Every structure is written in C-alpha cells, then in structure tokens.
C-alpha positions in Angstrom: -69.7 39.9 21.5 -66.9 37.8 23.2 -68.9 34.9 23.7 -69.9 35.2 19.5 -66.2 34.8 19.1 -65.7 31.8 21.2 -68.6 30.1 19.5 -67.2 30.9 15.8 -63.7 29.6 17.3 -65.1 26.3 18.8 -67.0 25.4 15.3 -63.6 26.3 13.1 -61.5 23.8 15.6 -64.2 21.2 15.2 -64.5 21.6 11.4 -60.4 20.9 11.2 -60.7 18.3 13.2 -63.6 16.6 11.0 -61.4 17.2 8.0 -58.4 15.7 9.5 -60.2 12.6 10.5 -61.7 12.4 7.0 -58.2 12.7 5.3 -56.8 9.8 7.9 -59.6 7.6 7.0 -59.1 8.2 3.3 -55.4 7.4 3.4 -55.8 4.1 5.3 -55.3 1.1 2.8 -58.4 -1.1 1.7 -58.9 -4.1 3.5 -60.4 -5.7 0.2 -58.2 -8.3 -1.0 -56.9 -7.8 -4.8 -58.2 -9.4 -7.7 -55.8 -10.9 -10.8 -57.7 -12.2 -14.0 -55.2 -14.1 -16.2 -55.1 -14.8 -20.2 -52.5 -16.0 -22.6 -52.4 -15.4 -26.1 -52.4 -17.5 -28.1 -54.6 -19.8 -26.0 -52.9 -22.7 -27.7 -49.2 -21.8 -28.6 -46.9 -24.0 -31.2 -43.6 -24.7 -30.4 -41.3 -21.6 -31.2 -44.0 -19.3 -31.2 -43.9 -16.3 -28.8 -46.3 -16.7 -25.8 -47.9 -13.4 -24.2 -48.7 -14.0 -20.7 -51.4 -11.5 -19.2 -52.8 -10.6 -15.8 -55.1 -7.7 -14.8 -54.9 -6.5 -11.2 -57.7 -4.8 -9.7 -59.0 -4.1 -6.1 -62.7 -2.9 -5.6 -63.1 -2.8 -9.1 -60.2 -0.3 -9.7 -57.1 -1.2 -11.4 -53.6 -1.1 -9.6 -50.8 0.3 -11.8 -48.3 0.0 -8.6 -48.1 -3.4 -7.9 -45.1 -4.1 -5.9 -44.2 -7.3 -8.2 -46.0 -9.3 -11.0 -44.2 -12.3 -12.0 -44.9 -15.6 -14.0 -43.3 -18.7 -13.3 -43.6 -21.7 -15.7 -42.6 -25.2 -16.3 -43.1 -28.2 -18.0 -45.3 -30.8 -16.5 -43.4 -33.7 -14.6 -40.0 -31.3 -14.5 -39.1 -30.0 -11.6 -37.0 -26.8 -13.6 -39.4 -23.8 -13.1 -38.6 -20.2 -15.1 -39.7 -17.0 -13.9 -40.3 -13.9 -16.0 -41.2 -10.6 -14.5 -44.1 -8.6 -16.3 -44.3 -5.0 -17.1 -47.0 -2.8 -16.4 -49.0 -2.0 -20.0 -52.0 0.1 -18.8 -54.8 0.0 -16.5 -54.0 -2.7 -14.3 -53.0 -4.9 -17.1 -49.4 -6.9 -16.8 -47.8 -9.0 -19.4 -44.5 -10.7 -20.4 -43.4 -12.8 -23.4 -41.7 -16.3 -23.5 -41.1 -18.6 -26.4 -41.3 -22.5 -25.9 -39.4 -24.6 -27.9 -40.5 -28.1 -26.7 -44.1 -29.4 -27.3 -46.1 -30.8 -24.3 -48.2 -29.8 -21.0 -47.1 -27.3 -19.0 -48.1 -25.1 -16.0 -47.7 -21.5 -15.4 -48.4 -19.6 -11.8 -49.3 -16.1 -11.9 -47.8 -14.3 -9.1 -49.1 -10.7 -7.9 -47.7 -8.8 -5.1 -49.7 -5.7 -4.3 -51.4 -3.4 -1.3 -49.7 -5.9 1.1 -51.7 -8.7 -0.8 -50.2 -11.8 -2.9 -52.2 -13.5 -5.4 -51.1 -16.6 -7.2 -53.2 -19.0 -9.4 -51.7 -21.9 -11.4 -53.0 -22.4 -15.0 -52.4 -25.7 -17.1 -51.5 -25.1 -21.0 -50.4 -27.0 -24.0 -47.6 -26.4 -26.7 -48.5 -27.8 -29.9 -45.7 -29.4 -32.2 -46.1 -27.3 -35.4 -47.5 -23.8 -36.1 -51.5 -23.4 -36.2 -52.9 -23.6 -39.4 -53.2 -19.5 -40.4 -49.3 -19.9 -40.0 -49.6 -16.2 -38.0 -47.6 -15.1 -35.1 -50.2 -13.3 -33.4 -48.3 -10.0 -34.1 -45.9 -10.6 -31.4 -42.9 -11.7 -33.4 -41.2 -8.1 -33.2 -41.4 -8.0 -29.7 -37.9 -8.7 -27.6 -38.1 -11.6 -25.6 -37.1 -11.0 -21.8 -34.8 -12.7 -19.8 -35.5 -15.6 -17.9 -34.3 -14.9 -14.3 -34.7 -17.3 -11.2 -36.9 -15.8 -8.6 -35.9 -15.0 -5.0 -39.5 -16.6 -4.2 -39.4 -20.5 -4.0 -41.9 -22.5 -5.2 -42.2 -26.2 -4.2 -45.0 -29.0 -4.9 -45.5 -31.4 -1.8 -42.7 -33.2 0.4 -39.1 -33.2 -1.0 -39.1 -36.8 -0.6 -42.5 -38.7 -0.2 -42.6 -41.1 2.1 -45.1 -43.1 4.7 -44.8 -40.5 7.5 -44.9 -37.6 5.0 -47.0 -38.8 1.9 -47.6 -36.3 -1.3 -49.9 -34.2 -0.1 -50.7 -31.9 -3.6 -50.0 -28.6 -1.3 -47.9 -26.1 -3.4 -45.5 -24.0 -1.5 -44.4 -20.5 -2.6 -41.8 -19.5 -0.2 -41.5 -15.6 0.2 -38.0 -14.9 1.9 -36.9 -11.0 2.9 -35.6 -9.6 -0.4 -32.1 -9.2 1.8 -31.3 -11.1 4.5 -28.4 -9.5 7.2 -26.9 -11.4 10.2 -28.3 -10.4 13.4 -31.2 -8.4 12.0 -34.9 -9.4 12.5 -36.6 -10.4 8.9 -39.6 -12.0 8.2 -40.2 -14.9 6.1 -44.1 -15.6 4.4 -45.4 -18.8 2.5 -47.8 -18.6 0.6 -50.1 -22.2 0.7 -52.5 -23.4 -2.2 -54.0 -26.8 -2.7 -56.5 -27.5 -5.7 -55.9 -24.0 -6.6 -57.2 -22.7 -3.7 -55.8 -21.3 -0.7 -54.7 -23.5 2.1 -56.2 -21.7 4.8 -56.2 -22.3 9.0 -53.3 -24.5 8.9 -50.7 -24.8 11.4 -47.3 -23.9 9.9 -43.6 -24.0 11.3 -40.7 -22.5 9.8 -37.5 -24.7 10.8 -34.1 -23.3 10.4 -30.6 -24.3 10.6 -27.0 -23.6 8.9 -25.3 -26.1 7.3 -24.8 -29.3 9.0 -25.7 -28.1 12.5 -27.7 -30.4 14.7 -29.5 -27.6 16.3 -32.8 -27.0 14.4 -34.9 -23.5 15.4 -38.6 -23.6 15.0 -40.6 -20.8 14.7 -44.9 -20.8 14.7 -46.1 -18.7 11.6 -49.1 -16.8 12.1 -51.8 -16.6 9.3 -52.0 -13.3 7.9 -54.2 -13.9 4.9 -56.0 -16.9 3.8 -53.2 -19.4 2.8 -50.6 -17.0 3.2 -48.5 -17.6 6.9 -45.5 -15.5 8.1 -43.4 -15.4 10.9 -40.1 -13.3 11.9 -36.8 -14.5 12.9 -33.2 -13.4 13.9 -30.3 -15.5 12.0 -26.8 -14.8 13.9 -24.3 -15.2 11.4 -23.9 -14.8 7.9 -24.1 -18.0 5.5 -25.8 -20.9 4.0 -29.3 -21.9 5.6 -32.3 -24.2 4.8 -35.6 -23.3 5.8 -37.8 -26.2 6.2 -41.7 -25.5 6.0 -44.2 -27.8 7.7 -47.6 -27.8 7.3 -50.5 -29.4 9.4 -53.8 -29.5 8.6 -56.0 -32.8 8.9 -54.8 -35.3 7.1 -52.0 -33.1 5.6 -48.5 -33.2 7.2 -46.2 -32.0 4.7 -43.3 -30.1 4.3 -40.8 -28.5 1.8 -37.4 -27.2 2.3 -35.7 -23.7 0.8 -32.5 -22.5 0.7 -31.6 -19.1 2.5 -28.6 -16.7 2.1 -27.6 -14.6 5.0 -25.4 -11.5 4.1 
C-alpha cells in the first residue's frame, strides 16, 4: 500500500511539473515579427480635406490591440519639417489618425509601430490635390475633431547632415529612438532603425557618437543589431544637459551619419 501511495505522489508531482512548464512556454513572447498593413482615405485627398491614416497591426495573423506606440509622421517632399501625430486604437488591431493638409503637392508618410518588442516602419508616397474631388464629398470625416500634431521624441532623418565627398548622400533613412526619460549617471538604451529603399538596412556596422555642448572629447559606442535594421546600445551620461548623438553607419559603399539632439535630466 505504501508503494502504491508513493507511486501516486510521483505521478502527481510529474503532472504539476508538466503543467507549470506548459504555462511558462505559453507565457513566453512570440519571436515572430509584427506585421503592419497601411491604408489611407481618401487615397487621393484634396487640400483642406480630412485624411485618415490607418494601419492594421498583427502578429502570427492575430490582431494586436496592445501596441506600445503607433503614430504617423508626414512631410512635404523636399521639406525638412516633419509632423508626427499619434494614432488611436479603433478595433481588431486597427489604429488611425486624421490630418488636414492645406497645401497641394507631393508628400510622404511614415507609419511607426512599436509592439511586442518589435518596431515596424514604412514610408508611403501620396499627393494632395488642388481642389475637391468632382463628387464634392468629404468621405464622412468632416465631423471628426483633428488631433494636435506634436513633435515626436523619436527623431527621423535622411542621410548625412551635410553631403560631402567623404559622406555622399546614401539614401538611408534614420529613425532614432532615445529613451523616454534620460537621467544623468543612469544607464539607458539608444536605438536606431535604418531603412533604405523601404527595406530594413541590415547587417551594417553602427556606432553612436555622443558629446555634450562644445566638448572636444566624444564617446563612441558600438551598437548591436537586435532585429533586421534595428541597432541598440547602452550608455551612461555623467551630467544633465544637452547632448548630441551622431549615428554612424557603414556597410559596403555606404558611409553615412546623422546627428540628433538629446536632453539629459
């Protein structure tokens, strides 16, 4: 009888252990990258017409309703000034934001999605016409309030700050993602997402060059590629103040850099 109870206890212990292991495996995050499908309405907007930017975010075919951040960054072709607007979850992984553009011309919009430890971004070209469509409709969006365009803490740039024979324009897009709050003497993570011709710029050698004010001494930190086209590194900045982070990229014939401001508390 004792042997019977001992065997029964062993079986129960094995079952509990197996269940715990299954729970741990279920809790592990998926290593599959997120997918994002972009659309906009109307597809050919006119000046003064409300534009709805939309992106559907999924992972393994399942909608993601808990994205850390979704936003749209748009600008007119040839202009340095970019406008970033936050997106709001509607339902089933669909995030939208609205914007009215009053000047006709050629434009670009980036969608930025940060979710499940992944960052997804893509650039889309669109045009704004000089007049309303012949139908005269406003696509049913005239009653929606417009969000306030706010500067993003994530900085975006294209190519070198100043093209030169040493650093010719490479066509690489830089999306710099500093920590939300940077405090002096505390370790923080810097990330940059690189794109070229709307594809992740992977397997590059990336360094962060950091200095404060007019300091002659610059610190160089090697970055590690954590995802295709996404590079990260940790740094500790000793004092509060305004810094500059210069992102250096090398791959094949590409030797490029882009500088971004950084505030440390």
